[in-house]
C-alpha positions in Angstrom: 0.1 0.1 0.0 0.9 3.5 0.1 4.3 4.8 1.9 3.6 6.7 5.5 3.6 10.2 5.0 5.3 11.8 7.9 2.0 14.0 9.3 0.8 14.0 12.7 -1.8 12.2 13.7 -4.5 14.7 13.6 -3.0 16.4 10.2 -3.6 12.8 8.6 -7.0 12.7 10.0 -7.8 16.2 8.6 -6.8 15.9 4.8 -8.3 11.8 5.0 -11.7 13.8 6.5 -11.2 16.4 3.4 -10.8 13.8 1.0 -14.0 11.8 2.0 -16.4 14.7 2.1 -14.8 15.4 -1.4 -15.8 12.3 -2.6 -18.8 12.7 -0.9 -19.6 16.3 -2.1 -19.2 14.4 -5.8 -22.0 12.2 -5.0 -24.5 14.7 -3.1 -24.6 16.6 -6.4 -26.5 14.1 -7.8 -29.4 15.2 -6.0 -29.8 18.4 -7.9 -29.9 16.8 -11.2 -32.8 16.8 -13.7 -33.9 15.0 -16.7 -33.1 17.2 -20.0 -32.6 16.5 -23.7 -32.1 13.0 -24.9 -33.9 12.0 -21.6 -37.4 12.9 -22.6 -36.7 11.5 -26.1 -36.0 8.0 -24.6 -38.5 8.3 -22.0 -41.2 9.2 -24.5 -40.3 6.7 -26.5 -40.3 4.0 -23.5 -43.1 4.8 -22.7 -45.0 2.3 -24.9 -42.6 0.1 -25.5 -40.1 -2.5 -24.0 -36.7 -1.8 -23.2 -35.1 -4.8 -25.3 -37.8 -4.1 -27.8 -36.7 -0.4 -28.5 -33.1 -1.1 -27.6 -33.1 -4.0 -30.8 -34.8 -1.4 -32.8 -32.3 0.9 -32.4 -29.5 -1.5 -33.3 -31.4 -2.4 -36.4 -32.1 1.3 -37.5 -29.8 3.7 -35.7 -26.9 2.6 -33.4 -25.0 -0.5 -33.3 -24.0 0.3 -29.8 -27.6 0.1 -28.9 -27.5 -3.7 -27.9 -24.6 -3.1 -25.1 -25.1 -3.6 -21.7 -24.5 0.2 -20.8 -27.2 1.6 -23.5 -29.8 -1.2 -22.0 -29.0 0.0 -18.6 -29.4 3.4 -19.5 -32.9 2.6 -21.0 -33.8 0.9 -17.6 -32.9 3.3 -15.6 -34.8 6.3 -17.8 -37.6 3.8 -17.6 -38.2 2.8 -14.0 -35.7 5.2 -11.8 -35.9 9.1 -10.7 -33.0 11.2 -12.3 -31.1 11.3 -8.7 -30.8 7.5 -8.1 -29.4 7.3 -12.4 -26.9 10.0 -11.9 -25.8 8.4 -8.5 -25.2 5.1 -10.0 -23.5 7.0 -12.9 -21.3 8.5 -9.9 -20.6 5.5 -8.1 -19.1 4.3 -11.3 -16.8 7.3 -11.8 -15.9 7.0 -8.2 -15.3 3.0 -9.0 -13.0 3.9 -12.0 -10.6 5.7 -9.6 -10.3 2.9 -7.9 -9.4 0.4 -10.4 -7.3 3.1 -11.9 -5.2 2.8 -8.5 -5.7 -1.0 -8.6 -4.0 -1.0 -12.4 -1.1 1.6 -11.2 -0.4 -0.9 -8.4 0.5 -3.6 -10.5 2.1 -1.3 -13.2 4.2 0.8 -10.9 6.0 -0.8 -7.9 5.9 2.9 -5.9 2.4 2.5 -5.7 2.7 -0.8 -3.4 4.9 1.1 -1.2 2.5 3.7 -0.2 -0.1 3.3 2.7 -2.2 6.2 2.7 -4.3 4.7 0.4 -7.4 6.7 0.7 -5.7 10.1 0.7 -4.5 9.3 -2.8 -7.7 7.9 -3.5 -9.6 11.1 -2.6 -6.7 13.2 -4.4 -7.2 11.6 -7.7 -10.8 11.6 -7.6 -10.8 15.0 -7.3 -8.6 16.0 -9.6 -10.0 14.1 -12.0 -13.6 15.3 -11.4 -11.8 18.9 -11.5 -9.9 18.1 -14.5 -12.6 16.9 -16.4 -15.2 19.9 -15.6 -16.1 20.3 -19.3 -17.2 16.4 -19.3 -18.7 15.9 -16.3 -22.3 17.5 -16.8 -22.6 14.8 -19.8 -20.5 11.9 -18.4 -21.8 11.8 -14.6 -24.8 14.3 -13.8 -26.8 13.6 -17.1 -29.1 10.3 -17.2 -28.7 9.4 -20.6 -24.7 10.7 -21.2 -24.0 8.9 -17.9 -23.8 5.8 -19.6 -20.2 6.9 -20.5 -19.1 6.3 -16.7 -20.4 2.7 -17.0 -18.3 2.3 -19.9 -15.4 3.8 -19.0 -15.7 1.3 -15.4 -16.1 -1.3 -17.6 -13.0 -0.6 -19.9 -10.6 -0.4 -16.4 -12.1 -3.5 -15.0 -11.3 -5.3 -18.2 -7.8 -3.5 -18.1 -6.8 -4.6 -14.6 -8.6 -8.3 -14.9 -6.0 -8.4 -17.9 -3.3 -7.3 -16.1 -3.8 -9.0 -12.9 -3.8 -12.5 -14.4 -0.8 -11.7 -16.7 0.9 -10.6 -12.9 0.0 -13.5 -11.3 0.9 -16.0 -14.3 0.1 -19.6 -14.2 -2.1 -19.6 -17.2 -4.4 -21.9 -18.2 -7.4 -22.9 -20.6 -9.8 -21.9 -17.6 -8.4 -18.3 -17.6 -7.9 -18.2 -21.3 -11.5 -18.6 -22.1 -12.5 -16.4 -19.0 -10.6 -13.6 -21.1 -12.6 -14.3 -24.0 -15.7 -14.0 -22.3 -14.9 -11.0 -20.4 -13.3 -9.4 -23.5 -16.5 -10.4 -26.0 -18.6 -8.6 -23.1 -16.5 -5.5 -22.9 -16.4 -5.5 -26.9 -20.0 -5.2 -27.0 -20.3 -3.1 -24.1 -17.6 -0.2 -24.6 -18.7 0.8 -28.1 -16.6 4.0 -28.0 -13.7 2.7 -26.3 -13.0 -0.7 -27.8 -10.6 0.3 -30.5 -8.4 1.6 -27.4 -8.6 -1.9 -25.8 -8.0 -3.7 -29.2 -5.1 -1.4 -29.2 -3.7 -2.0 -25.8 -4.0 -5.9 -26.6 -2.3 -5.6 -29.5 0.5 -4.2 -27.9 0.5 -6.6 -24.9 0.5 -9.7 -27.7 3.4 -8.4 -29.6 5.4 -8.0 -26.6 4.8 -11.3 -25.5 5.5 -12.8 -28.8 8.7 -10.8 -30.0 10.2 -10.1 -26.9 9.3 -12.0 -24.0 8.7 -14.7 -26.7 6.5 -16.7 -24.1 3.9 -19.0 -25.7 1.7 -19.3 -23.0 1.3 -15.5 -22.6 0.8 -15.0 -26.2 -2.0 -17.2 -26.2 -3.6 -15.7 -23.2 -3.4 -12.5 -25.1 -4.8 -13.7 -28.4 -8.0 -15.5 -26.4 -8.3 -11.7 -25.2 -8.1 -10.0 -28.6 -10.3 -12.5 -30.2 -12.7 -11.8 -27.9 -12.5 -7.9 -28.1 -12.5 -8.2 -31.6 -15.8 -10.5 -31.8 -17.4 -8.1 -29.4 -16.4 -5.3 -31.7 -17.8 -7.1 -34.5 -21.2 -7.1 -33.1 -21.5 -3.1 -32.6 -19.5 -2.1 -35.6 -21.4 -4.1 -38.2 -25.0 -3.5 -36.7 -27.6 -2.7 -39.7 -28.3 0.5 -38.2 -24.9 2.3 -38.0 -24.9 2.3 -42.1 -28.3 4.4 -41.8 -26.9 6.8 -39.3 -23.4 7.6 -41.0 -25.3 7.9 -44.2 -26.8 10.8 -42.7 -23.9 12.4 -41.8 -21.2 14.5 -43.7 -17.5 13.6 -43.7 -17.9 9.5 -42.7 -15.9 6.9 -43.8 -11.9 6.1 -44.7 -10.3 8.8 -46.9 -7.1 11.0 -46.6 -9.4 13.5 -44.6 -9.4 10.9 -41.7 -5.4 12.3 -40.8 -6.7 15.4 -40.8 -9.8 15.1 -38.6 -7.9 12.8 -35.9 -5.4 15.6 -35.5 -8.4 18.2 -35.1 -9.9 16.0 -32.7 -6.6 15.7 -30.8 -6.4 19.0 -30.8 -9.7 19.6 -29.3 -9.5 16.5 -26.7 -6.5 18.5 -25.1 -8.1 21.8 -25.1 -11.2 20.5 -23.4 -8.5 18.3 -21.0 -5.5 20.4 -20.5 -6.6 21.5 -16.6 -6.3 17.7 -15.9 -2.9 17.6 -17.6 -2.1 20.4 -15.2 -3.6 18.9 -12.4 -2.1 15.5 -12.5 1.7 17.0 -13.1 0.8 19.5 -10.1 0.2 16.3 -7.7 3.2 14.4 -9.2 4.8 17.7 -8.0 3.5 18.0 -4.9 4.4 14.2 -3.8 8.0 15.0 -4.8 8.4 13.8 -8.1 10.5 15.9 -10.4 8.2 16.6 -13.1 10.6 17.9 -15.5 12.3 14.8 -15.5 9.5 13.2 -16.2 8.6 15.4 -19.4 12.1 14.9 -20.4 12.5 11.5 -20.5 9.1 10.9 -21.8 10.8 12.8 -25.1 14.3 10.8 -24.6 12.8 7.5 -24.4 11.1 8.1 -27.8 13.9 8.4 -29.4 16.7 6.5 -27.6 18.1 3.4 -29.5 16.5 0.1 -28.9 13.7 -2.0 -30.9 10.5 -0.1 -31.7 8.3 -2.9 -29.9 9.9 -2.1 -26.7 9.3 1.8 -27.2 5.7 1.1 -28.0 5.5 -1.3 -25.1 6.7 1.5 -22.7 4.2 4.0 -23.8 1.3 1.5 -24.2 -1.0 3.8 -22.2 -0.2 6.8 -23.9 -0.7 5.2 -27.4 -3.9 3.8 -26.4 -4.9 7.0 -25.6 -4.2 8.3 -28.7 -5.9 5.2 -30.4 -9.2 5.9 -28.7 -9.5 8.9 -31.1 -9.5 6.7 -34.2 -13.1 5.7 -33.9 -14.3 9.2 -33.9 -12.0 10.7 -36.9 -14.0 8.4 -39.4 -17.4 10.1 -38.0 -15.5 13.6 -36.6 -19.0 15.2 -36.0 -19.5 12.9 -32.6 -16.6 13.6 -31.2 -18.2 16.0 -28.5 -16.3 16.7 -24.8 -17.6 13.4 -23.2 -16.2 11.3 -25.9 -12.7 12.7 -24.6 -13.5 10.9 -21.0 -11.4 7.7 -22.5 -8.8 9.5 -23.9 -8.2 11.4 -20.5 -8.2 8.3 -18.6 -5.7 6.4 -20.6 -3.3 9.5 -20.0 -4.0 9.8 -16.5 -2.9 6.1 -16.1 0.1 6.9 -18.2 1.2 10.1 -16.3 1.0 8.5 -13.1 2.6 5.2 -14.6 5.5 6.7 -16.2 6.1 10.0 -13.4 5.1 8.8 -10.1 8.5 7.8 -8.1 7.3 7.8 -4.4 6.5 10.4 -2.0 9.5 12.6 -1.1 9.9 13.5 2.9 11.3 17.0 1.9 8.1 18.0 0.6 5.9 17.3 3.6 4.9 20.8 5.0 4.2 21.8 1.0 2.2 18.9 0.5 0.0 19.4 3.6 -0.6 22.8 3.2 -1.4 22.5 -0.4 -3.7 19.4 -0.2 -5.5 21.2 2.7 -5.8 24.2 0.3 -6.8 21.7 -2.7 -9.7 20.2 -0.8 -10.8 23.5 0.6 -11.4 24.9 -2.9 -12.8 21.6 -4.2 -15.8 21.6 -1.5 -15.9 25.3 -1.9 -16.4 24.5 -5.6 -19.0 22.0 -4.8 -21.0 23.9 -2.4 -21.2 26.7 -4.9 -22.6 24.4 -7.4 -25.1 22.8 -5.3 -26.1 26.5 -4.3 -26.7 27.4 -8.0 -28.2 24.0 -8.7 -30.9 24.4 -6.1 -31.9 27.7 -7.7 -32.0 26.2 -11.1 -34.0 22.9 -9.7 -36.8 25.6 -8.3 -37.2 27.2 -12.0 -37.4 23.7 -13.2 -40.2 23.2 -11.1 -42.2 25.9 -11.7 -41.7 25.1 -15.5 -43.2 21.6 -14.5 -46.3 23.1 -13.1 -47.0 25.3 -16.1 -46.4 21.9 -18.2 -49.4 20.0 -16.0 -51.7 23.3 -15.7 -51.2 23.3 -19.8 -51.7 19.5 -20.8 -53.1 19.1 -24.5 -52.3 23.0 -24.8 -49.7 24.9 -26.1 -46.9 26.1 -23.5 -44.7 28.9 -22.9 -42.0 29.2 -20.1 -39.7 31.7 -19.2 -36.2 31.0 -20.6 -32.9 30.0 -18.3 -30.4 32.2 -18.8 -26.9 30.2 -19.3 -24.9 31.8 -16.7 -28.0 30.4 -14.2 -27.0 26.9 -15.5 -23.9 25.5 -13.2 -21.1 24.0 -15.1 -22.1 20.5 -13.7 -25.5 20.3 -14.5 -25.1 21.8 -18.3 -27.7 21.1 -20.6 -29.8 21.3 -24.3 -32.8 23.5 -22.8 -35.7 23.8 -25.1 -35.6 27.1 -27.0 -38.0 29.8 -29.0 -38.7 27.6 -31.9 -41.4 24.6 -30.8 -39.9 22.9 -33.9 -36.4 22.8 -32.2 -35.9 18.9 -31.3 -35.8 19.3 -27.8 -39.2 21.2 -27.6 -40.7 18.2 -29.7 -40.1 15.5 -27.4 -40.6 17.9 -23.8 -44.0 18.6 -25.2 -44.6 14.9 -26.1 -43.4 13.9 -22.7 -45.5 16.2 -21.0 -48.6 15.8 -23.2 -48.2 19.1 -24.6 -49.3 20.4 -28.0 -46.3 22.5 -28.6 -43.8 24.2 -26.1 -41.5 27.2 -26.5 -39.6 29.6 -24.3 -40.7 33.2 -24.6 -42.5 36.1 -22.4 -45.8 34.7 -20.5 
């Protein structure tokens, strides 16, 4: 576990309490969420048909990921649960993802096995991933439909942990190979947007075991895993509905423009996630690691003279992060902030795998005061978001009262200023145009003739 920090007992308890409060704050925000946008679209459709029936119809006519566990869970939650409980489940997925990231780091970086203050690092990593992904959290945690991305992300890191854990323990046999095949098939079907990254990771591991380690049993294990991923991905990517959906979008398919779109999306991802990169490097520095040495070694290791497969293997998490962009290069209009969550997750693993070399005693005071200030700032943001969200909830409740009074008729409600919406709960609101897609589904859900914003 984590190396014992030279802190007095009361200071250590204070940091742990602040850390636990930070994680609790992330979860508590779920109770300020509301349905929005696509939620009403799916809820309207599910009012008259079953979850599995609707999922299969979507698979055949619109989207291959519709038969994934993530999508089916999302539909079931929308049909049977209140928005508060749905987003709470997605938040638990987000927090559990942090847990498995640390478990992966304990396998990949020996220094993480020497630390004892596990809870402290867990809470710090949870806070920096929440804050660093501030442009994504409204879609990936606090949105009833989009929160399925957190489930996909959790599924991906669980698969990665299982793959590494079995390989780390060794003693390969047919039972473990079959287990990884079926787990990989399940993941291949489930993580539609992440599967290309996982396939890339598996290919790197397979090549390393075949050409570097030359271990036949390990190679067979990786091969079973890869076949499972490819089989699951086949179910998703070759769905009849995919061709229908792609046909209505511009700039889809493979062409020379793919490289242009790839770098365009990469720049977008870096723009959306730069706070996460800065916070991760800052945490490395506060733990006493030399971030300048880490960045220098990163560039030097790429150019040092060694077999290219070794270089690829050393940077497998960075390459996996970059490969998550490929699926969106084919249909670049799908690349929105929430799709960068997978890129960001592998980037975090990479930074701490390569950059964390243990805690340095000479930075103890700096670490204590910085950690207290960080948690204090983070909790202040959480409280500010909650207060702002409560005011927004009051306005949305008044809207619903108007909707209830105007059943079967036209409804006009007061617009909500964008400045009134907390960043953690950003959503696509109805507009002054009653033919706007959100307006249509809100009207359908609340049994209204039409709905729009304007002066009452």
